[in-house]
VOROSE-594107 format. One record per residue (C-alpha): chain; residue in one letter; z, x, y negated. Coordinates in steps of 0.001 Angstrom, whole numbers, plus 500000, padded with zeros to 6 digits. Layout:
BEGIN
kette:A rest:A zz:Z xx:X yy:Y
...
END
This chain:
BEGIN
kette:A rest:M zz:415654 xx:659287 yy:152399
kette:A rest:N zz:418643 xx:657003 yy:152316
kette:A rest:N zz:420993 xx:659714 yy:150929
kette:A rest:K zz:418479 xx:660778 yy:148269
kette:A rest:F zz:418139 xx:657165 yy:147137
kette:A rest:R zz:421937 xx:656797 yy:146827
kette:A rest:I zz:422201 xx:660031 yy:144842
kette:A rest:L zz:419415 xx:658889 yy:142540
kette:A rest:L zz:421025 xx:655460 yy:142200
kette:A rest:L zz:424264 xx:657160 yy:141103
kette:A rest:A zz:422685 xx:659864 yy:138914
kette:A rest:I zz:420583 xx:657553 yy:136737
kette:A rest:P zz:423478 xx:655387 yy:135432
kette:A rest:L zz:425687 xx:658452 yy:134947
kette:A rest:G zz:422910 xx:660154 yy:132988
kette:A rest:L zz:422410 xx:657068 yy:130828
kette:A rest:I zz:426157 xx:656840 yy:130150
kette:A rest:F zz:426227 xx:660515 yy:129178
kette:A rest:I zz:423219 xx:660155 yy:126848
kette:A rest:C zz:424606 xx:657003 yy:125186
kette:A rest:G zz:428020 xx:658641 yy:124756
kette:A rest:F zz:426427 xx:661712 yy:123184
kette:A rest:I zz:424422 xx:659534 yy:120775
kette:A rest:F zz:427483 xx:657511 yy:119705
kette:A rest:W zz:429556 xx:660693 yy:119265
kette:A rest:S zz:426787 xx:662262 yy:117150
kette:A rest:M zz:426524 xx:659147 yy:115000
kette:A rest:W zz:430300 xx:659144 yy:114457
kette:A rest:L zz:430171 xx:662799 yy:113344
kette:A rest:M zz:427296 xx:662023 yy:110967
kette:A rest:E zz:429219 xx:659100 yy:109472
kette:A rest:I zz:432240 xx:661334 yy:108799
kette:A rest:E zz:429980 xx:663970 yy:107240
kette:A rest:D zz:428174 xx:661394 yy:105087
kette:A rest:H zz:431418 xx:659890 yy:103821
kette:A rest:Y zz:433493 xx:663032 yy:103193
kette:A rest:G zz:430809 xx:665692 yy:102667
kette:A rest:D zz:432362 xx:669115 yy:102114
kette:A rest:D zz:435835 xx:667620 yy:102597
kette:A rest:Q zz:435170 xx:666606 yy:106220
kette:A rest:E zz:437276 xx:669535 yy:107414
kette:A rest:I zz:440333 xx:667738 yy:106037
kette:A rest:Y zz:439485 xx:664758 yy:108254
kette:A rest:F zz:439257 xx:666885 yy:111377
kette:A rest:K zz:442300 xx:669104 yy:110711
kette:A rest:S zz:444730 xx:666420 yy:109555
kette:A rest:N zz:446852 xx:664012 yy:111539
kette:A rest:D zz:448234 xx:660584 yy:110819
kette:A rest:G zz:451459 xx:660965 yy:108828
kette:A rest:D zz:450728 xx:664376 yy:107296
kette:A rest:L zz:451601 xx:665098 yy:103695
kette:A rest:I zz:448891 xx:665986 yy:101180
kette:A rest:V zz:450073 xx:667802 yy:098048
kette:A rest:D zz:448307 xx:668629 yy:094801
kette:A rest:S zz:450839 xx:670880 yy:093047
kette:A rest:E zz:448773 xx:671385 yy:089903
kette:A rest:N zz:448703 xx:667666 yy:089077
kette:A rest:K zz:452078 xx:666977 yy:090737
kette:A rest:E zz:450730 xx:664373 yy:093112
kette:A rest:C zz:451400 xx:663891 yy:096786
kette:A rest:G zz:450711 xx:661286 yy:099387
kette:A rest:L zz:450954 xx:660385 yy:103017
kette:A rest:L zz:447770 xx:660500 yy:105104
kette:A rest:I zz:446979 xx:657386 yy:107105
kette:A rest:K zz:444200 xx:658231 yy:109537
kette:A rest:T zz:442024 xx:655838 yy:111484
kette:A rest:W zz:439077 xx:656652 yy:113722
kette:A rest:K zz:436674 xx:656439 yy:110739
kette:A rest:N zz:438674 xx:656980 yy:107543
kette:A rest:I zz:441682 xx:658634 yy:105978
kette:A rest:H zz:443682 xx:656861 yy:103312
kette:A rest:V zz:446196 xx:658533 yy:101024
kette:A rest:Q zz:449280 xx:656406 yy:100480
kette:A rest:D zz:451152 xx:657133 yy:097269
kette:A rest:L zz:454755 xx:657886 yy:098175
kette:A rest:N zz:456193 xx:655958 yy:095229
kette:A rest:S zz:454022 xx:652890 yy:094838
kette:A rest:K zz:452805 xx:652639 yy:098468
kette:A rest:K zz:449251 xx:652053 yy:097193
kette:A rest:E zz:446473 xx:653328 yy:099438
kette:A rest:N zz:443325 xx:655079 yy:098285
kette:A rest:D zz:440502 xx:656552 yy:100333
kette:A rest:L zz:440808 xx:660342 yy:100685
kette:A rest:Y zz:437424 xx:660998 yy:099099
kette:A rest:N zz:438314 xx:658868 yy:096075
kette:A rest:W zz:441766 xx:660462 yy:095825
kette:A rest:L zz:440237 xx:663950 yy:095838
kette:A rest:H zz:437430 xx:663283 yy:093375
kette:A rest:D zz:438846 xx:660679 yy:090946
kette:A rest:N zz:440852 xx:663353 yy:089170
kette:A rest:P zz:438527 xx:666050 yy:087739
kette:A rest:N zz:441491 xx:668452 yy:087395
kette:A rest:R zz:442186 xx:668447 yy:091126
kette:A rest:K zz:441371 xx:671922 yy:092425
kette:A rest:N zz:443700 xx:672953 yy:095269
kette:A rest:I zz:445329 xx:670768 yy:097856
kette:A rest:E zz:447645 xx:671603 yy:100727
kette:A rest:L zz:448424 xx:669732 yy:103932
kette:A rest:Y zz:451887 xx:669774 yy:105499
kette:A rest:D zz:453024 xx:668446 yy:108843
kette:A rest:F zz:455904 xx:666193 yy:107784
kette:A rest:D zz:457158 xx:662948 yy:109232
kette:A rest:L zz:457807 xx:660794 yy:106158
kette:A rest:K zz:456531 xx:657414 yy:107297
kette:A rest:N zz:459602 xx:655377 yy:106337
kette:A rest:E zz:460932 xx:657491 yy:103485
kette:A rest:L zz:460451 xx:657182 yy:099743
kette:A rest:F zz:459991 xx:660466 yy:097921
kette:A rest:D zz:458610 xx:661619 yy:094627
kette:A rest:F zz:456788 xx:664866 yy:093951
kette:A rest:N zz:459899 xx:666718 yy:092720
kette:A rest:S zz:461888 xx:666058 yy:095893
kette:A rest:I zz:458913 xx:667021 yy:098084
kette:A rest:D zz:458371 xx:670176 yy:096028
kette:A rest:S zz:462026 xx:671202 yy:096345
kette:A rest:V zz:461999 xx:670626 yy:100125
kette:A rest:I zz:458860 xx:672744 yy:100452
kette:A rest:K zz:460281 xx:675563 yy:098330
kette:A rest:N zz:463824 xx:675523 yy:099772
kette:A rest:K zz:462799 xx:675516 yy:103412
kette:A rest:S zz:459810 xx:677821 yy:102866
kette:A rest:F zz:457377 xx:675438 yy:104531
kette:A rest:K zz:453893 xx:676801 yy:104743
kette:A rest:P zz:450901 xx:674497 yy:104598
kette:A rest:Y zz:448807 xx:674391 yy:107732
kette:A rest:Y zz:445690 xx:673839 yy:105625
kette:A rest:Q zz:444687 xx:674743 yy:102058
kette:A rest:T zz:441421 xx:674032 yy:100313
kette:A rest:E zz:439701 xx:674144 yy:096973
kette:A rest:I zz:438013 xx:670950 yy:095877
kette:A rest:E zz:434580 xx:671163 yy:094284
kette:A rest:Q zz:434082 xx:668485 yy:091651
kette:A rest:Y zz:430566 xx:667152 yy:091208
END
């Protein structure tokens, strides 16, 4: 009886920790889905410091990722905008590409980024089409 009581005493708190962890993880996933909608895949595939490029509108930015949000930092002005707003503020934005670059302390414009991508034949690790609502 003593061993069964100890096992039960250990199993109940571990079960509660597991259930609470699962609930918090599920709520975090729902918050990401609510905020980014169809663009949530960008949140999960990107990393802090990646480069986001919209070649049609000649815009690019540096992704700054936190545990809840992604901000796009303009490479010229250093202004930050939420990823969702950056994607959907421009109705002409259709295709974006993500590149794994380390540009945190560099200043670049779109033309220099575009030439580096074309000259070195970098391939984006993620491409998507943006649906405007």
